[in-house]
N, C-alpha and C positions, 0 to 999 in steps of 0.2 A: 040762692038767686041776688041776693042785694050785693054778696059780695062778689060773684060776675058779671054784674051790672056796675059795678064800683070800678072792679077793675078793666072793663072794658072804654067808660067812659075816662079814665085817666091813662090807659094804655098809652097814648101819643106823650106824654107828661113823662112816665116812666120810662119808655124808651128812650126818649132825648135827655133824659137825666142821667142814663146809664151810658150813654152815647160819650157827653159831654163828661163823666168819670173816668171811662177807659181814656179819652182823648187827653187831660190832663196827666192822667198817670203814665200814659207814655211817651207825655212830654218829658214831665220830671224825670222821668227810668232813661230818658235819652240824654238829658242835660245832666243828670243828677250822677250815673255811673260813671261817664268819662271825668266829671269832675272830681269826685273820689278819686279815681287812678290817677290823674294828673297829682293831685295830692300828697297819694300817697310814693308815687316815684320819688316826686321832689324830694320827701320828708325821709325817705328811706336812703337818697345817694346826698341830703344837703345839698340841694341845688339853689341854692339864694341867689343866684346871679341870673338876671333873665336872658343873659344871652350862654351858647356855648361854643367851645371850641375842640374842635379834633386835631392832636398833633398825630401827623403818619413820620414813618421812619422815608427815606431816598438812599437807594442805591446806585452808586454810576456804574450803568454798565456799557460797555464797547458796542457797539452796532457792528453788522455784518461787515460791515467796510473797513472793520478794525479799525481807523480813525476815529469818528466821531463817538463822543461820549454823551449818553440822555443818562437822566434820572430816572429810575424805577423804584414801585413800589411791589414788593411780592402781593400776588392774588390773595392770598390769606389775609391779608392784613388789610385790604380794600375789602373784603367781608365784614371782618371786626369790624370797619370802620360803619360799612352799612346797617350795622345790628346797632352800633352807638346813633346813627341818626336816627332810627326806626324809634330808638328810642328815646331820645330829643322829641324826636316829633309827639311820644305819647305822652311826654309830659307840658306840650303847650307851650314849651319855650320856644322862643326865636332860632331859629335855624336855617342858614342857605349853602349856598355854593361855597362860601367864601370863608365856611365856616372849619372846613379844612385847610389846615394848614402842614406845610412839609416843614420836618425838625430842623432845619438851617435857615429858616425863616423868619423862625419867632423871636418875639421882643418881649423885655419887660411889661409891656400893655397889656399882655397875656392877664396878669392879675385884676382885669377888670370882667373875665368870664369862667364860667365852670371850663375845667378845661379836662379832655380824656387824653391821656397817652396813650396811642396806640403800638408796644414796643416797650424793652427793658432798654439796662445802661446797656446792653450792647448793642442794640437797633438800632436807641432814637435819642438824639444828643440831648434834647430837653429833658428825658427821662435821666440821661448819665449828670448832667446837668445838677439835676435834684437828688440821685443819690449820694454825690458828693456834698451835697449840703448838712442831708438826716443820715445816711448813712456811709461813711465817709470810711471804712473798714471793711465794707461789699466787695467779696471775690467771686468770678464762677469760677465754676469744675467746667473745664473743656478741654477737648483733644488740640492735639497743634497744629491739624486744620483749621479748627475752626479761630483761632489765637492768631493764625497769619492773616484771615481774610476776614478779622471783625472789621464792618462797615463803617465803623466809628473812628478805626483807630485807636483804641484805648489803650493805653500802656500795657506793657507784658506783665507788667508787678500787683493787674487789679486781675489777673487771671490764675488757676491752678493746674497746672495741667494733667488729664486723668481719661483714659481708654475708659476704664472702669465703671466711673461712676458720673453721674449728672447735678446738677443743684448747685449752693451757693452756699459761701460762710462769712461772718459778720465780726469775726474774731478768731482767736487763737486755738482755744478750750474746745472740748469733744462737743459739749454742748451748745456750741457756737456753731452747726452748720445743720443744712436743711439738703441730704444727700438721697437718690433717688439712682436704682438701677440706670446704668446707660439706654436700654431698650425700655425705659419707661418714661412719659409724659406727665409732665404736672403744670398747674395755672396759678399765675399770683392776681392778687388785687390789692392794690395799696391807697388807702385815700389819707390825703392830705389837708385839713380845711385852715378856715380864717386863723384861728389859734394858734398854726402850728409857723406862719410867718412874720415877720416882721413887719409887714404892710398890713396897714388898717385896711378891713374888711375885702381881701385879697380872696379870690373866689377860690372853689371848693376844686382839689386835682384829685383825679384818679387815674393810676399805672397801670395797664393790662399788658401781662407778658406771663411767657413759660420759657421751658426749655424747648425752643422752636415754635416755627408761626402755630403750630396746632395749639399750643397752649394759649397763644392770642385771643386766637379764635374762640376756643372752649368758654373763656370766661367771657367772651362778648355774650356771645349764645346766651349765656348764665345769667350776666346782668338782665339781655330784654327780655329772657322767660321766667328768672325766678328773683326778680329782685324783694320779694318779700320775705321768701328764706333770706338771704343774705340780712335784711332788715332785721329777721327774729334774732340772727349768730349776732349782730354788731351795735344794736337798738343804742343810741344815745352816748355811742363813741367820739372822743373830738376825732384823732384817725385811730388805721388800724392795717395791718399787713396780716393777709389771709394768704393760707394755700389749699389747693384741691388737688388730688389727684387724679385725671382722665382717663376714662375708659378704653384703651387700644382700638380702634377699630373704626369704632364711633365718634370720636371726637368730642366726646359729652360728660360733663363735668360729674362726678362721683360726689354727692351730697355726704354720705357717709365718711368719705376722706377728709373732711373739712379738721385745717391745723391752722392752728390761732398763733401766728407769731408774734406779735402786734408788742407784749411788753419784753420780749429778746429783744425785738428790733428797736425800740423807742426807749430802752433801756437808757 
């Protein structure tokens, strides 16, 4: 009876204490978990600048009247940029409409931002300039039609004509190639950090691309949803050059197809 009387007497205090504990726990969880996620994404991608820029490719297309020309961007690249915007928002870093820049309008002031390049050297002028700086021997395997219609008018000596395989090489020997069958798709992510540039405190640069817009979109999804998996694979690295194959028909990265080309590309 004494126990019952004790609990009856202090039931309000117990109820109030329980409510306070639940409220504090909910508050901490609501603030703590998002904060941990923000920190984890920033750490995984080495995002040290407070603002981000996304550089999209732009292609000149003639309108139906055949005379007017307008700059356009493939819908898959826009979707890839949308994934990166969601990623940036998840970090809590500053992002707004002006964060999206078309590759023909970039400037040296980009060094002050974390940069995400949508598209490789074939599609994105900024990516092309970076490839010339860091991977000057980089050549793309492509068919003749791709070479003729390349949007950035890359010189023909940057291509190797092939109808059977797709991929790229970074030298002349057989072990300096990354090739897949013409019906296969791959996705690449490259990271360049502050120490790779001659400018002090340069922002981190990520280049996302593949053989076709399917690869670019797939790697953007991977970054958004599986950044923890990427961090486990490349933890602590100043830079990296990582390739994945894509599951055809799904547009999803196959994590088991992870190929690390970092040492070969940066040697």
